[in-house]
Backbone bond lengths (Angstrom), bond angles and torsions (degrees), N, CA, C in turn:
res aa  C-N    CA-C-N  psi(-1)  N-CA   C-N-CA  omega(-1)  CA-C   N-CA-C  phi
1 M - - - 1.369 - - 1.530 116.07 -
2 T 1.326 121.39 127.06 1.494 119.56 -174.51 1.539 109.22 -91.28
3 E 1.239 120.39 160.62 1.372 127.94 -179.63 1.515 112.10 -56.05
4 D 1.194 122.93 -24.40 1.429 126.09 179.93 1.579 113.35 -95.98
5 K 1.382 112.89 11.93 1.404 118.26 170.00 1.456 111.74 85.54
6 L 1.240 118.53 5.93 1.540 119.05 174.20 1.497 114.37 -85.65
7 F 1.325 118.30 142.86 1.379 124.85 179.11 1.332 106.51 -99.27
8 V 1.413 121.53 127.15 1.476 131.03 173.81 1.488 109.39 -100.74
9 A 1.313 112.70 108.38 1.573 117.29 -178.48 1.587 103.38 -80.28
10 P 1.436 108.74 174.39 1.439 116.79 178.31 1.546 117.28 -53.90
11 D 1.243 114.45 -22.11 1.434 116.42 -177.15 1.561 112.24 -84.69
12 G 1.362 111.42 -4.11 1.492 117.48 169.05 1.691 113.26 93.96
13 E 1.390 111.69 -4.21 1.412 120.87 -176.00 1.471 110.70 -88.09
14 P 1.397 122.35 130.90 1.435 121.59 -179.43 1.522 112.85 -77.22
15 R 1.319 123.23 150.11 1.421 125.32 -168.75 1.553 101.23 -148.45
16 C 1.379 111.46 161.69 1.467 117.65 177.92 1.514 111.70 -58.95
17 W 1.300 121.07 144.83 1.431 120.79 -171.83 1.569 118.45 -56.40
18 W 1.409 109.51 -30.42 1.495 110.88 -169.08 1.520 114.18 -74.03
19 C 1.325 117.29 -12.72 1.467 116.32 -179.89 1.454 116.69 -88.14
20 A 1.337 119.54 13.62 1.489 125.86 -170.74 1.572 107.13 -80.73
21 A 1.290 124.86 -6.39 1.490 127.02 -171.54 1.580 111.89 -60.84
22 E 1.339 106.21 -46.97 1.570 114.27 -169.57 1.509 112.08 -170.50
23 P 1.405 118.59 157.39 1.494 119.51 -176.06 1.543 112.12 -58.88
24 L 1.312 124.98 -21.64 1.377 123.45 178.45 1.607 109.96 -66.77
25 Y 1.305 107.79 -40.22 1.657 114.26 179.46 1.490 109.01 -64.42
26 V 1.323 118.12 -40.51 1.534 130.67 -176.83 1.470 101.48 -57.03
27 D 1.339 117.54 -55.17 1.466 123.88 -166.29 1.641 104.17 -66.08
28 Y 1.312 110.81 -50.63 1.614 114.59 177.51 1.536 109.23 -52.94
29 H 1.310 123.85 -49.66 1.515 133.31 179.69 1.459 106.56 -50.54
30 D 1.364 114.80 -59.24 1.437 123.00 -173.78 1.568 115.95 -64.48
31 R 1.353 116.70 -40.62 1.444 122.78 -170.51 1.425 114.53 -99.59
32 E 1.298 121.38 -24.50 1.569 126.52 -162.93 1.517 107.31 -121.14
33 W 1.358 115.17 -72.42 1.427 120.76 -159.18 1.603 111.48 -60.89
34 G 1.294 112.17 125.87 1.459 116.34 -178.57 1.477 115.72 92.89
35 F 1.404 119.68 -12.51 1.438 121.68 -176.54 1.480 104.40 -89.98
36 P 1.369 118.50 141.36 1.478 120.62 175.74 1.306 121.03 -58.23
37 V 1.376 124.46 133.92 1.401 130.10 176.76 1.535 107.10 -121.51
38 T 1.303 111.98 134.30 1.529 122.26 -177.67 1.533 105.98 -125.70
39 D 1.349 121.45 -8.85 1.469 120.40 -172.58 1.479 108.30 -87.27
40 D 1.380 116.72 125.36 1.452 126.15 -171.47 1.420 109.68 -53.63
41 R 1.241 118.38 -51.52 1.520 120.78 -174.51 1.437 113.91 -61.24
42 R 1.425 118.15 -36.54 1.456 118.64 175.12 1.480 114.58 -73.83
43 L 1.314 113.35 -29.49 1.517 113.04 178.15 1.611 108.57 -72.13
44 F 1.345 115.73 -35.89 1.481 114.66 177.15 1.556 110.54 -69.55
45 E 1.225 115.17 -41.04 1.507 117.42 177.76 1.519 105.24 -54.92
46 K 1.375 120.70 -53.61 1.437 116.95 -165.89 1.507 109.08 -72.10
47 I 1.256 127.09 -29.64 1.459 129.31 -179.79 1.517 106.44 -67.95
48 C 1.389 119.11 -34.37 1.535 122.30 -174.29 1.551 101.55 -82.35
49 L 1.223 123.43 -38.30 1.449 121.69 -176.54 1.521 110.92 -73.23
50 E 1.256 121.40 -28.58 1.404 125.32 175.35 1.488 111.28 -65.09
51 G 1.418 115.40 -36.88 1.449 125.66 -176.35 1.640 101.34 -72.23
52 F 1.278 123.84 -38.83 1.422 126.26 175.06 1.462 107.88 -64.85
53 Q 1.242 126.20 -42.28 1.428 132.50 -176.70 1.455 113.52 -58.36
54 S 1.361 119.89 -30.25 1.491 124.40 -176.04 1.497 108.14 -50.89
55 G 1.399 114.90 124.86 1.382 118.88 -177.92 1.548 116.15 93.04
56 L 1.288 112.48 -18.03 1.528 116.68 -172.80 1.494 105.03 -128.14
57 S 1.369 115.90 170.65 1.348 118.97 173.60 1.438 118.56 -81.27
58 W 1.336 120.68 150.51 1.555 120.75 -177.28 1.495 106.06 -66.03
59 L 1.290 122.29 -30.80 1.516 117.68 176.91 1.473 116.50 -62.03
60 T 1.308 116.91 -29.68 1.391 123.97 175.86 1.531 107.51 -62.60
61 I 1.354 117.36 -47.00 1.361 123.80 -176.14 1.619 109.05 -68.21
62 L 1.277 114.77 -47.49 1.452 119.45 -176.71 1.487 112.18 -63.42
63 R 1.421 121.98 -34.84 1.429 124.67 168.59 1.469 115.37 -59.09
64 K 1.487 119.32 -35.47 1.384 122.82 176.03 1.479 114.47 -95.50
65 R 1.358 119.93 7.99 1.509 118.23 -178.97 1.581 116.03 -58.16
66 P 1.379 118.51 -38.27 1.471 118.25 175.81 1.497 110.84 -57.22
67 N 1.330 114.74 -45.43 1.514 119.41 -174.05 1.619 102.67 -66.68
68 F 1.324 123.19 -47.19 1.509 122.00 174.85 1.464 108.02 -44.52
69 R 1.281 113.35 -54.44 1.492 117.13 -168.91 1.510 112.28 -57.45
70 V 1.382 116.38 -41.51 1.456 121.40 173.61 1.541 115.32 -64.49
71 A 1.300 112.96 -44.09 1.470 120.27 178.56 1.463 117.23 -62.71
72 F 1.360 116.43 -36.07 1.540 122.55 -177.51 1.508 111.85 -113.56
73 A 1.395 114.62 40.33 1.481 121.08 169.54 1.579 110.51 50.56
74 N 1.292 117.98 46.74 1.403 128.29 -177.69 1.550 113.28 51.77
75 F 1.320 114.77 29.45 1.470 119.66 176.01 1.560 112.31 63.17
76 E 1.394 116.32 29.48 1.503 121.48 176.55 1.509 100.10 -85.14
77 F 1.348 117.15 99.83 1.493 122.69 -171.93 1.423 113.75 -56.10
78 E 1.305 119.51 -34.05 1.414 119.97 -177.75 1.456 109.18 -65.36
79 R 1.365 124.88 -34.51 1.364 125.67 165.46 1.495 119.97 -67.34
80 V 1.319 115.44 -43.88 1.465 114.66 177.94 1.460 115.25 -68.06
81 A 1.311 119.81 -24.24 1.349 124.63 -177.60 1.593 106.98 -67.75
82 Q 1.368 121.94 -15.95 1.384 126.30 -176.42 1.567 108.12 -100.76
83 F 1.291 117.45 5.00 1.516 118.34 174.54 1.434 115.45 -62.38
84 G 1.405 118.96 135.80 1.437 117.13 -176.20 1.767 107.20 -117.37
85 E 1.186 107.31 -155.25 1.478 115.30 -172.09 1.596 105.17 -67.04
86 A 1.282 122.69 -40.85 1.488 129.56 177.79 1.507 108.27 -52.04
87 D 1.423 112.90 -49.69 1.470 120.69 -177.57 1.551 109.14 -61.60
88 G 1.320 116.73 -44.25 1.394 123.01 -175.73 1.599 112.48 -62.18
89 A 1.426 108.36 -41.14 1.409 112.52 176.07 1.525 116.41 -70.45
90 R 1.406 118.22 -30.06 1.424 127.38 169.74 1.472 110.94 -57.55
91 L 1.262 113.97 -52.09 1.487 121.63 -177.84 1.556 114.30 -64.04
92 L 1.285 113.46 -38.17 1.578 114.04 177.90 1.417 108.14 -67.52
93 A 1.342 120.14 -24.82 1.552 120.45 179.16 1.481 116.37 -92.20
94 D 1.245 118.85 4.09 1.422 127.82 -174.17 1.588 108.33 -91.35
95 A 1.380 113.47 105.83 1.386 121.57 -175.31 1.587 111.63 -71.40
96 G 1.355 116.73 -15.65 1.395 122.43 -175.09 1.424 115.38 -82.17
97 I 1.314 119.90 -10.57 1.452 125.49 176.37 1.543 112.37 -114.47
98 V 1.330 120.45 -172.57 1.331 125.74 168.67 1.531 110.75 -87.32
99 R 1.399 115.42 107.84 1.492 118.74 -172.94 1.511 110.36 -86.53
100 H 1.340 113.59 79.08 1.546 120.19 178.27 1.492 108.66 -120.08
101 R 1.341 115.51 112.03 1.525 115.15 -173.82 1.509 113.17 -55.20
102 G 1.293 118.99 -45.04 1.415 124.31 179.94 1.687 112.34 -52.91
103 K 1.270 111.52 -46.50 1.550 115.90 -177.98 1.459 109.88 -77.65
104 I 1.179 121.91 -36.69 1.534 124.44 172.73 1.534 108.97 -56.97
105 E 1.344 115.43 -53.89 1.410 117.36 -176.38 1.661 111.31 -65.01
106 A 1.228 113.57 -32.02 1.380 117.32 -176.49 1.549 107.56 -72.07
107 T 1.325 122.51 -35.75 1.392 126.31 176.40 1.585 112.51 -61.49
108 I 1.346 113.92 -46.88 1.543 119.05 172.70 1.410 111.17 -61.96
109 N 1.374 115.23 -41.93 1.580 111.22 173.81 1.455 115.03 -62.55
110 N 1.327 119.07 -42.56 1.494 126.56 -177.10 1.537 110.91 -60.47
111 A 1.359 115.02 -30.73 1.420 119.87 -173.39 1.525 105.36 -69.18
112 A 1.361 116.79 -46.03 1.425 121.57 173.73 1.463 117.36 -53.49
113 R 1.469 110.41 -42.37 1.421 116.32 -179.22 1.507 108.89 -70.12
114 A 1.307 119.91 -30.86 1.356 122.22 -179.00 1.551 114.13 -67.18
115 V 1.362 111.12 -38.31 1.557 116.27 169.97 1.589 110.91 -57.99
116 E 1.317 111.57 -45.63 1.437 106.59 176.45 1.481 118.62 -66.23
117 L 1.334 117.89 -31.83 1.489 123.56 179.84 1.556 106.16 -67.13
118 Q 1.347 119.43 -48.03 1.524 120.32 178.80 1.460 111.12 -60.91
119 R 1.301 115.57 -38.44 1.571 114.56 172.23 1.400 117.21 -56.39
120 E 1.316 117.25 -43.05 1.403 124.93 -178.12 1.542 117.84 -74.34
121 F 1.366 112.66 -39.49 1.455 115.43 -178.53 1.529 116.61 -105.00
122 G 1.328 115.98 -6.95 1.429 119.89 -171.52 1.456 117.38 92.67
123 S 1.344 114.76 -34.48 1.599 119.29 175.99 1.535 103.70 -160.41
124 L 1.384 114.69 160.91 1.413 127.77 170.06 1.577 109.01 -63.49
125 S 1.231 111.55 -41.98 1.550 120.97 -179.34 1.442 107.49 -58.00
126 R 1.373 123.31 -53.48 1.458 121.98 -178.59 1.548 113.11 -56.68
127 Y 1.266 115.27 -37.92 1.531 121.01 -178.14 1.501 103.32 -72.05
128 F 1.293 121.06 -60.80 1.532 117.01 -176.32 1.404 120.66 -59.30
129 W 1.348 119.32 -33.48 1.359 118.09 -176.40 1.593 118.81 -80.93
130 Q 1.242 110.41 -8.69 1.518 117.02 167.10 1.535 115.30 -61.27
131 Y 1.391 110.84 -27.32 1.500 119.54 173.18 1.571 113.71 -76.12
132 E 1.230 123.78 -6.78 1.468 124.72 180.00 1.618 107.44 -49.46
133 P 1.320 117.21 125.17 1.472 118.97 179.37 1.540 104.56 -69.07
134 S 1.272 110.07 141.33 1.583 119.21 169.53 1.435 104.52 -61.50
135 P 1.428 110.64 136.84 1.466 118.34 174.61 1.583 113.29 -50.25
136 A 1.305 115.36 -41.61 1.416 122.88 -179.11 1.537 116.83 -63.37
137 S 1.393 114.21 -16.99 1.429 119.02 176.89 1.427 119.91 -89.08
138 R 1.456 113.96 -5.15 1.369 118.25 -171.89 1.652 107.18 -132.53
139 P 1.315 118.30 142.71 1.413 118.14 171.40 1.373 115.16 -49.75
140 V 1.324 123.76 153.56 1.488 125.01 175.52 1.478 112.12 -69.10
141 R 1.322 117.24 -26.80 1.402 117.96 -177.71 1.627 109.53 -158.68
142 F 1.286 114.66 158.97 1.538 119.64 -176.39 1.549 106.93 -119.27
143 T 1.233 114.54 153.42 1.521 118.47 168.71 1.648 101.19 -94.55
144 H 1.401 109.16 167.64 1.453 113.23 -176.13 1.683 106.89 -60.86
145 A 1.374 114.76 -42.56 1.425 119.16 -174.26 1.503 110.92 -62.39
146 E 1.375 115.14 -34.02 1.502 117.49 173.28 1.420 119.62 -72.97
147 L 1.306 114.72 -37.40 1.530 123.48 -178.68 1.452 114.10 -70.04
148 V 1.301 120.40 -38.14 1.473 123.26 -178.66 1.507 109.02 -64.53
149 K 1.362 117.44 -24.22 1.492 117.94 -172.07 1.517 108.41 -91.63
150 I 1.357 118.69 -9.07 1.471 119.95 179.75 1.451 111.01 -85.60
151 T 1.313 119.15 123.90 1.371 123.12 179.15 1.520 112.24 -118.98
152 T 1.295 114.70 -10.27 1.455 118.04 -177.13 1.582 109.56 -166.65
153 C 1.306 117.38 176.13 1.574 119.72 170.95 1.469 108.71 -147.75
154 P 1.244 118.76 165.47 1.483 118.44 -179.29 1.577 115.50 -50.89
155 E 1.267 115.61 -38.86 1.443 121.83 -176.86 1.610 108.66 -69.64
156 A 1.273 120.85 -36.47 1.432 125.44 168.88 1.417 115.86 -56.57
157 V 1.530 109.12 -50.60 1.463 113.63 178.19 1.446 111.85 -56.32
158 A 1.286 116.58 -45.40 1.518 123.09 -176.42 1.489 112.27 -62.12
159 L 1.332 113.37 -44.19 1.554 118.00 177.82 1.498 107.97 -63.26
160 S 1.382 119.42 -49.95 1.459 118.92 178.26 1.483 112.62 -55.84
161 K 1.169 122.03 -39.40 1.492 126.39 -179.20 1.464 110.45 -63.63
162 D 1.425 113.36 -41.68 1.514 114.52 -179.22 1.341 113.37 -70.31
163 L 1.392 117.98 -39.46 1.578 123.61 -176.84 1.558 105.32 -66.88
164 K 1.208 118.82 -36.25 1.546 119.33 -179.07 1.488 107.51 -70.73
165 R 1.301 116.71 -37.67 1.592 119.31 179.29 1.486 107.94 -63.42
166 R 1.389 117.43 -29.85 1.530 123.07 178.99 1.376 116.17 -84.40
167 G 1.452 115.46 -3.90 1.473 116.29 174.73 1.528 110.90 105.58
168 W 1.303 117.75 -0.96 1.473 115.14 -175.79 1.571 111.58 -74.56
169 K 1.348 123.14 155.91 1.461 126.60 -174.55 1.576 110.09 -117.97
170 C 1.259 121.90 153.90 1.468 125.97 169.70 1.535 106.85 61.27
171 V 1.332 118.12 42.47 1.444 124.01 171.38 1.450 117.96 -131.23
172 G 1.353 108.81 63.36 1.589 115.19 -179.92 1.403 109.91 -79.93
173 P 1.409 121.37 166.53 1.393 124.35 -175.37 1.645 116.57 -49.46
174 T 1.336 116.01 -42.04 1.437 120.98 176.68 1.417 114.33 -57.89
175 T 1.435 109.42 -51.66 1.449 115.79 -176.07 1.559 110.61 -62.04
176 I 1.355 114.28 -35.50 1.508 121.10 -179.39 1.510 111.12 -67.34
177 Y 1.501 111.26 -35.69 1.522 110.92 -176.40 1.442 109.02 -71.65
178 A 1.382 120.18 -37.22 1.550 121.93 -179.60 1.478 106.32 -64.03
179 F 1.367 120.27 -38.38 1.481 121.97 179.92 1.574 107.56 -60.81
180 M 1.446 116.69 -40.47 1.467 118.29 -173.62 1.548 106.00 -72.37
181 Q 1.260 116.84 -33.82 1.473 116.87 -179.87 1.525 112.00 -70.18
182 A 1.201 117.99 -35.70 1.426 122.34 -175.55 1.574 106.79 -78.54
183 M 1.286 123.61 -37.80 1.378 126.60 -177.71 1.467 114.50 -87.86
184 G 1.257 122.48 10.22 1.454 130.38 -179.44 1.424 119.96 65.00
185 L 1.337 120.36 23.98 1.411 126.96 166.08 1.498 110.64 -63.27
186 V 1.318 120.14 -31.12 1.291 127.50 170.36 1.586 110.32 -132.45
187 N 1.288 123.24 153.84 1.448 129.60 176.69 1.500 111.57 -113.96
188 D 1.482 107.11 92.27 1.581 113.99 -178.72 1.524 109.45 -102.83
189 H 1.387 121.73 29.42 1.499 119.16 165.83 1.454 103.63 -65.93
190 L 1.351 116.08 145.55 1.461 122.71 169.19 1.463 111.52 -56.35
191 E 1.415 116.78 147.24 1.430 123.44 -177.67 1.610 107.25 -50.46
192 A 1.297 120.28 -44.58 1.552 124.32 -169.26 1.490 107.37 -93.07
193 C 1.392 117.41 8.69 1.494 118.71 176.99 1.550 106.80 -69.74
194 S 1.387 118.72 142.61 1.451 118.45 -177.71 1.436 110.55 -73.39
195 V 1.439 119.03 -12.01 1.513 121.67 -169.52 1.541 105.74 -96.21
196 R 1.300 118.55 -21.53 1.439 123.59 -165.42 1.588 109.15 -53.70
197 A 1.247 113.77 -47.02 1.590 119.07 -171.74 1.573 104.07 -67.59
198 A 1.341 118.32 -40.05 1.488 116.43 -177.01 1.460 109.94 -67.63
199 A 1.308 120.22 -38.61 1.445 124.45 178.25 1.502 112.67 -62.80
200 E 1.357 108.92 -42.17 1.592 113.54 176.86 1.432 114.44 -68.57
201 R 1.338 117.43 -33.00 1.470 115.94 172.65 1.499 116.03 -67.70
202 A 1.274 113.86 -36.18 1.508 114.89 173.77 1.464 115.45 -65.56
203 R 1.435 121.71 -28.08 1.255 123.40 178.47 1.546 117.92 -79.31
204 R 1.351 114.33 -21.07 1.404 119.63 -171.00 1.579 109.95 -126.33
205 P 1.259 122.22 116.24 1.495 124.33 -13.70 1.543 112.91 -80.85
206 R 1.260 120.91 160.20 1.466 118.67 -179.78 1.573 106.44 -91.27
């Protein structure tokens, strides 16, 4: 770990400090985090998993992600929206996921809300990406000390508020900002991170 909080992996490339825990985290950092996502299924999956992550580490969720995908019909929200009491009981008994009744019920509820959102806007992507912050509203880059203090932004607050108005659950501003970071609505890779430039190229233009 360097003094400026960059993690240098065995390949010699500097990366954001938080991915140092294990190779699974490095792969997630290099291939997913901060890269723009427009696929509706992936967007729904991530917003649900961010809800499950609340109070836990993202690494815990990442390790369980394959199990979550099996349990929740690969996060195909049209299917999850049809889950009933038997599915709820099955999920609560599934040791491969986080067995939290409120979060499980929120995911099923949010699937139904996602169907409504897709019907209204044509896609979840079209809805979520309208909350992408304007480049002029954010610094071009952050230091480690600045980034660790950022837990939300005005656009995340607005998106959280609108989702709650539409009946979504487990979508507070901090959860939504983490979702925005992961799905590439913002690029919060550190300036000297070797992945930052690739993430930014992928984001501009979309």
